[in-house]
N, C-alpha and C positions, 0 to 999 in steps of 0.2 A: 416221466423224469423232465422235468421243469425244463423247456428252451430256452436258451438264452441265445441274445440276438448278438450280431456281428460287431465286434468291434476292431477299430481303428489306432493302426500306429502312423504316426509319421513326423518327423523332425527332422533339423538340418538349416542350416543357413542357406542349402544350393538349391533347396526345393522352393519353385516359383510360386507364387500367390496363385490361387483359381480367380479368372474374370468370367462370374456369371456361372452357369453348372455347369460345362463345358470348358476349360482354359484354352485359351489360346496359344498360352504356351508349349501348349504338350500336341502337337499333331497326332500319336498314336500311345494308348494305353494297350500294353499287352495283360490280359487277363488269365490266371492261373487258379485253378483249385485243385489244392490236394490233399490228400487222405495218404498217411501213412508209405510216401513214397521218397523217404527222408534218404535213400542210398542212393534217389537218381537224380534226386535234384541237382546235384554239382556240373550234371552235364549239362539240362540246361540254361543254369547260367554260365557257365562257358560258352555253350550256344550263343547267348546274348550280350555277353561280352565283345565277342568276335563279328557283332553285325557292321556293317558295313556303314551303315547309316549312322553309328554312334559320332557324336561331335559333328553332323550334317544335319539331323533329322532331330530334333526334339522329344522324347520319347519317355516314358517310366514304364514300370514295373507292378503290377496291384497282383499279391500273390495272398492267397486266404486258404489259412489253415481249416481244414474241415473236420473239426473233431480227430484229428491223428491221436491214435494210442504208439505212435512210436515215439524216434528223437526228433521230427519233422520243425517240432515249435524252434529247437537249438541251432537245429541245421539252417532254414529259414533267419533266422538271426544272424546267425555266422557267416552265410554268403552274404546278405543283404548287408552289414558290414561294410564286408571287403568289397562290392560292386560301384564298379564308375557309373554306375546311371542312376536316377533314384527309383526307391523300392516303397511302395506302402507295403505295409505288411500288416494280414488282419486273420482275426481268429472266428467262424462261424460254428457254433455248437450244436447247429440244429444238423444234421446228417442228411446229407444230399449233395453231388454234385451241383445239380440247380440253387440251391441253398448258397453254396458257394460261388456262383457264378450272380448272383443277384448282388450277391456282395461287395465282388469286385467290380461291377458296371457300377454300381451306386457311389464307393468311391472315387472311379476314375475320371482322369479329366481330360481326356484326348478328344479327338475331333472323330476318332476312327478308333473302334475298340476291336484289338486283334486278339484273337481267340489261340491258346495250345493247350495240352495237357501236361502234367506232371515229366508223363515221358517221353514230352515232344522233344527234339533236338529241330531246331530250327538251321534252314541251311544261311552259312553267314552274309546273305544277301535277302532274305527274308522278307525285313522289314521297309528295306529296300525298295523293292520289285512290288509290295502291296502297296507303300504309297504311291509310285509312279502309275501303278493301273487305276487306282481312284482318281489320283489326278489327271489320266487320261480320258476315262470314261465316265463322265460325269452322271450316269444312268444307271450307275451300280452302285445297287445298295448293299452287296454282299460282293466281296470276294475270296476266293479260296483257291488252294492248287493241290499240287500233288504231294502224296504221302507215299513213304517209301520205307522197308523196312532201316532200321539202325545196323541192326544184327541179321545175318543172312540165313541163320538159323533159327529164326525166329519162324514161325506159323505164316502165311502168307494172308492173315485177316487184316482189317482196319486198316487198310493202304486205298490208296487213288492213285493207278500207273499212268491213265491216260495221256498221252504227250498231244493230245487235241481241245485247244482253247475253244472252250462253249458259253453260250448264253443260256440260261434259266428263265424263263416267267410263269407265269400259272396257267399258260397251257400247257408246256411241258416238263411241269414238274411231277415227280411220282415218289412216293412215299418210300417207296421197296428200292429204289435208285435213284438218291441223290448225290446231287452235284457235286459235295463237299462236305467234309465230314468236320465235328467237332475240335478238333487237333490241328486244322489248318483255316481256319475261317476268321474274316474280320466283317465286321458290321459296320457302318456308320451310325455315330453315338445317338445323333435325332433321329434316326430310325428306331434303333431302341428305346428311346425315349416315348418313341411315338407306342412300337408293339407291346409296350410292356416287358415284365418280368419271364425267367424261362416258368417253365414250371415244374414247381417243385415236389407235382406228384410220380415226374418222370424223370428218368436219367441214374445214373452212378449211385446206388447207396439208396435211392428209393424201393418201393417195393413193387411199383407196376413196371421195371424193366427200366429198358435204355432206350431213349427217343427222343430228348431235349432237346437235341439238333433240329431232327427231323421236324418235331414241331416249331421249330420257332424258324425255322427256312421254310416251312411249308403258311406261319402267317406271313413272314414278308411277302412272298409271291402273292398271297392272295391280296396284301393291300394294296397289287400293282406294282413291286418293284422289281431287278431283276437279280439275280444270282448270276456271277461272270466264273468262270472254271479258268484260272489260268497254270498253266503246267509250269510256268518257270515258277513259279514261288512254292515254294520247297521245306516240307516239313519229315524229317525220318522219325520214324514209331518207333520207341525201345518199350516196345510191351512187355515182350518177355515170356510171350506165350509161345510154349511148343509141343505136349502133348495133344491128343485127343480129347481125353478130358476136358484140358483147360480150352480148347477150341468150340467145343461140343455146350460148354458154360457161357461164351460169349454171346453163341449163335442164339441162343435161352433165352438169354436176357434181353437180345436185340428182337426177337420176336414175342415174347410179354411185352415188351416196348411199346412192339407196332400194335398188339393189340390194345395196349390202353389208347394210344395214340387215337384210332378207331375209333372206339369208344368214347373218346371226348368229346369228336367234330362229330360225329355220328349223335351225340347228345344234344348237339347243336343244329340239327339239322341240315350239314352242312353235306348236297348232293354230293361235289366231288368226291370225297374221304367216304362217303356212303357207299361208292361205286366202288374204289376200289378196295373197302372191305369185304363186298359183294360178290364179286370175281373173282379175290384170291381166295375167299371162302370155298366159294363154288369151283373153282379149280383145285382146291386141296381134294377135295369132298370125291370130283369125279377120278382123281390120281384115284385117292383109296380104294374106290367102289369096283375100279378097272381091272386095279391089281392084284385080284384073288382076295382079299381084304387081309389074311394071313404072311403074305409075301415083305419082302425088306422093304420094297419101294412102297408096299400100304401101310405099313408100320412108321415109314417115315411120313408121310402124309396126315398119318392119326395123330403123331406125337405135332405135328406141327400146326396142327390144328387144336389139338389140347391147348398150349402155349399158346397162342393169339386169342383163343378164348378167356384163359387163367387172367391173360392183361386186362382183356375186357371185364373181368369178374373183380380183377384186385383194383381197378380205377373205379370200379362204382364205389371199391369198401372204405377205401383209405385217399381219394382223390384231396386235396387241400384247396382252400379259398387261395384266390391268386389275383394280389394286387392289381388293378388296371394298370399303373403305372412305376416304374422303378424311380424311388426317390431322387432327387436332385443332388450329386454330387457338393460335398461340404469338404470344408478345412478345418477340420475341426479334432485332426487325429496325429499322427507323427508319419514321416518321409522319412528314411533312411538314404542318404549319400553322402556316397565317400568322395 
């Protein structure tokens, strides 16, 4: 099937014109890539309507329909038409969250790009605290924070519960324990221009598992920048996964994604990632051999080894050419601003 590029829609007299690639009229652009989550989008828009920054910090929402097959397009149009903040609606026909994120970043006009998911529910002071942290810490290239469950009945996965602030650089970053996660992270737009696009070969919807945030964060610290974890920056995660099978699928995707991440950077002769891959594979192999081969622990270690190897092989087979940079924002579409 032919791939269609992202199309942008912007309209409305209240939309400020861009000044250069990133408009000083917007301090923050919130970017969301969504696929088949029409039922969850009202909670996201309600949370953004409640932001304490509204009327005080100029910001916009850029939401990308990543080839949804449900009622997402109509839901976005309806919610955007009633929103009190500027909304840029886009369609990205190439399947994969990273394609959607790249389309959103390309259209974003803020000095800071804040990312959350279509099942994220930002706390009312989310944008205000993000902006305050960036203002107070010029050394912060990326800021993220706590992720708690929206529904306590959901499985305790894809959360960050630490109440301790943390600053991570290249010396303390680890791919298997990233300090912030994609549903609650913000990156200075100038750094995204420098670092380039999200890797479209990895991430939800791609064949090589989920690791688009790991890869971007690693590239950020490798370029000499710092990640700040601020527990006061809070997003609730409405992921809805509860069964053992659902949890296992998430874990599988992350392990496959980590294998793809390892493969990508090992191919570049990155010594740090090569060491991580070596020690994880060695540890899993040791556990498998020492656990009696046919015990439950041995089976789990063998399964993890196979998933990481699967990710590496899939990356080799399905990886896509990556643009060196994300093209600069243009004011050629339509912004809805109620």
